[in-house]
C-alpha positions in Angstrom: 0.0 0.0 0.0 1.5 3.3 -1.0 2.0 6.2 1.4 0.3 8.5 -1.1 -2.8 6.3 -1.1 -3.0 6.5 2.6 -2.6 10.3 2.6 -5.1 11.0 -0.1 -7.7 8.5 1.4 -7.4 10.3 4.7 -8.1 13.7 3.2 -4.5 14.9 3.6 -2.1 15.9 0.8 1.2 14.2 1.3 3.1 17.3 0.0 1.6 19.3 2.8 2.1 16.8 5.6 5.0 18.7 7.1 3.1 22.0 7.0 1.0 21.6 10.1 0.4 25.2 10.8 2.0 28.6 10.5 3.5 30.6 13.3 5.1 34.0 13.5 8.8 34.3 14.2 9.9 37.8 14.5 9.3 39.8 11.3 8.8 36.7 9.2 6.5 33.7 9.0 7.7 30.1 8.4 5.9 26.7 8.4 6.1 24.6 11.5 7.0 21.1 10.3 6.4 17.7 12.0 10.1 17.6 12.7 9.8 20.9 14.6 6.9 19.7 16.6 8.6 16.4 17.5 11.9 18.1 18.3 10.3 20.0 21.3 8.3 17.0 22.5 9.4 15.2 25.7 11.8 12.4 24.8 9.3 9.7 26.0 6.7 11.0 23.6 8.7 11.9 20.5 7.7 8.9 18.5 4.1 9.3 19.4 4.1 13.0 18.5 5.9 12.4 15.2 3.1 10.0 14.2 0.0 11.9 15.6 1.3 15.3 14.2 1.6 13.8 10.7 -1.7 12.7 9.1 -0.2 10.3 6.6 1.8 8.6 9.4 -1.4 8.5 11.5 -3.2 6.8 8.6 -0.5 4.3 8.2 -0.8 3.4 11.9 -4.6 3.0 11.7 -4.2 0.9 8.5 -1.7 -1.4 10.3 -4.2 -1.9 13.2 -7.1 -2.6 10.7 -8.9 0.5 11.9 -8.9 2.2 8.5 -8.0 1.8 4.8 -8.0 3.7 1.6 -11.1 1.8 0.5 -13.2 2.4 3.7 -11.6 5.7 4.7 -9.8 6.6 7.9 -11.0 7.7 11.4 -10.8 11.5 11.8 -8.2 12.7 14.4 -9.8 15.9 15.7 -7.0 16.9 18.0 -4.2 15.8 20.3 -2.5 17.5 23.2 -0.3 16.9 26.2 -1.7 16.1 29.6 -0.6 14.8 33.0 -0.3 11.2 31.7 1.6 12.0 28.5 -0.8 13.0 25.7 -4.3 12.2 24.4 -5.9 12.2 21.0 -9.6 12.5 20.2 -10.7 10.4 17.2 -14.0 10.1 15.4 -14.6 6.5 14.6 -15.7 5.3 11.2 -19.4 4.4 10.7 -19.9 0.8 11.8 -17.0 0.8 14.3 -17.6 0.1 17.9 -15.7 1.0 21.1 -14.6 -2.6 21.5 -12.9 -2.4 18.1 -10.5 0.1 19.7 -10.3 -0.7 23.4 -9.6 -4.4 23.5 -6.4 -5.5 25.0 -4.7 -6.6 21.7 -5.4 -3.3 20.0 -4.3 -1.2 22.9 -1.0 -3.2 23.0 -0.5 -2.6 19.3 -1.1 1.1 19.7 1.5 1.2 22.5 4.0 -0.7 20.3 3.4 1.6 17.3 3.7 4.8 19.4 6.7 3.6 21.3 5.2 3.8 24.8 4.5 1.4 27.6 0.7 1.8 27.7 -2.2 3.2 25.7 -5.7 3.1 27.0 -8.9 3.9 25.1 -12.1 5.4 26.4 -15.2 7.0 24.8 -15.8 10.7 25.8 -18.9 10.9 23.6 -20.9 8.7 21.3 -18.9 7.8 18.1 -15.7 9.2 19.6 -12.7 7.5 21.2 -9.9 9.0 23.2 -6.5 7.5 23.0 -4.6 8.0 26.2 -0.9 7.7 25.7 0.6 7.0 29.1 4.3 7.6 29.9 4.0 9.3 33.3 2.7 7.6 36.5 0.6 10.3 38.2 0.5 8.2 41.4 4.2 7.5 41.7 4.8 10.4 44.2 2.7 11.1 47.3 0.1 13.8 46.8 -0.4 16.3 49.7 -4.0 16.7 50.8 -5.5 19.8 49.3 -8.8 19.7 51.2 -9.5 20.7 54.8 -10.6 17.9 57.2 -14.2 18.8 58.4 -15.1 18.7 62.1 -18.2 16.7 61.3 -17.4 13.4 59.5 -19.6 12.0 56.9 -19.2 8.2 57.3 -20.7 7.7 53.9 -17.9 9.7 52.2 -14.7 9.8 54.2 -11.8 11.4 52.2 -9.0 8.9 52.4 -6.8 9.6 49.4 -6.4 11.2 46.0 -7.3 9.6 42.6 -4.9 9.9 39.6 -7.4 12.4 38.2 -6.7 14.7 41.2 -10.2 14.1 42.7 -10.6 13.1 46.3 -11.1 9.4 46.9 -14.0 9.0 49.3 -14.7 5.8 51.2 -18.1 4.8 52.5 -18.0 2.8 55.7 -21.6 3.3 57.0 -24.5 1.0 56.1 -22.3 -1.4 54.2 -19.8 -4.2 54.6 -16.2 -3.1 53.9 -13.2 -5.4 53.4 -9.7 -3.9 53.4 -6.8 -6.2 52.6 -3.1 -5.6 52.4 0.4 -6.4 53.7 1.8 -5.6 57.1 2.1 -1.9 57.8 0.4 -1.1 54.5 -1.9 1.4 56.2 -5.1 -0.6 56.3 -6.0 0.4 59.8 -5.9 4.1 58.9 -8.9 3.9 56.5 -11.6 5.5 58.4 -10.5 4.3 61.9 -9.6 7.7 63.1 -13.0 9.1 62.0 -14.8 6.3 63.7 -13.1 7.1 67.0 -13.8 10.8 66.6 -17.5 10.2 66.1 -17.8 7.4 68.6 -19.0 5.0 65.9 -17.5 1.6 66.6 -20.0 -0.8 65.1 -17.6 -3.1 63.2 -20.5 -5.4 62.4 -22.0 -2.8 60.1 -18.9 -1.1 58.8 -16.7 -4.2 58.1 -13.3 -5.2 59.2 -9.6 -5.2 58.4 -7.7 -8.2 57.1 -4.0 -8.5 57.8 -1.7 -7.2 60.5 
C-alpha cells in the first residue's frame, strides 16, 4: 500500500504533511513542520508525537491496526494534546465501528508498540468518539499532599482517604455497608476511616466491616 494512497484517502495531501500550521517568528513567518513539533516534544513522547502530528503517518498506523483503509476511509483525528499522563488524541470512529474495536487488549497493546510507549488506554468521551490516552507518566508515583480541609463533622458515607490519579478526592463509604480492606503488614489498612470512627464514637464493626492482615 503506497503512502500517497493513505494520505489521499485520509483527506490529507502528502506534500503538505509537514506544514502543520504557520507561526510568526519575529518579522517573518515560516511553516512549522512535523520535525519541529517532534523536536520539542518530551523524549518519551517523541515517537508518538511524530506520528500523531503527521496525518499520513497516522493513517499508516490506523491501517496497520485494521482501523482504516484507503477503501473504507480513515477515522478523523480531531486533536491531540499533552496532559498529565503524557498525551491524548480524540478520534471520530468510522461508521460501523464500535468501542470494543478500539479498546480491546490486543489493539491497545498494538497502539503502544506503534507509538513507542509502555501503555495506551482507550475510552469514549462521547458517542462515536474515542480518546487514545498515551501514558508515559505515573501520576500516582509520588505522594500527593492533601488539598482539602478535614471537616469537624465526619460523613461516614464519604470519608476522604486519598487522591485519585485524576486529582479528585477518593472517598470511602463505611456506613451502612460491609467493607473489606486487605493488604500487607504496615500497609496502612487500619488508617482507612478508623480515626474518623473514633472521633465520632462509631465503633459498630458489624455494620462497617473489618480489616484483614496485620
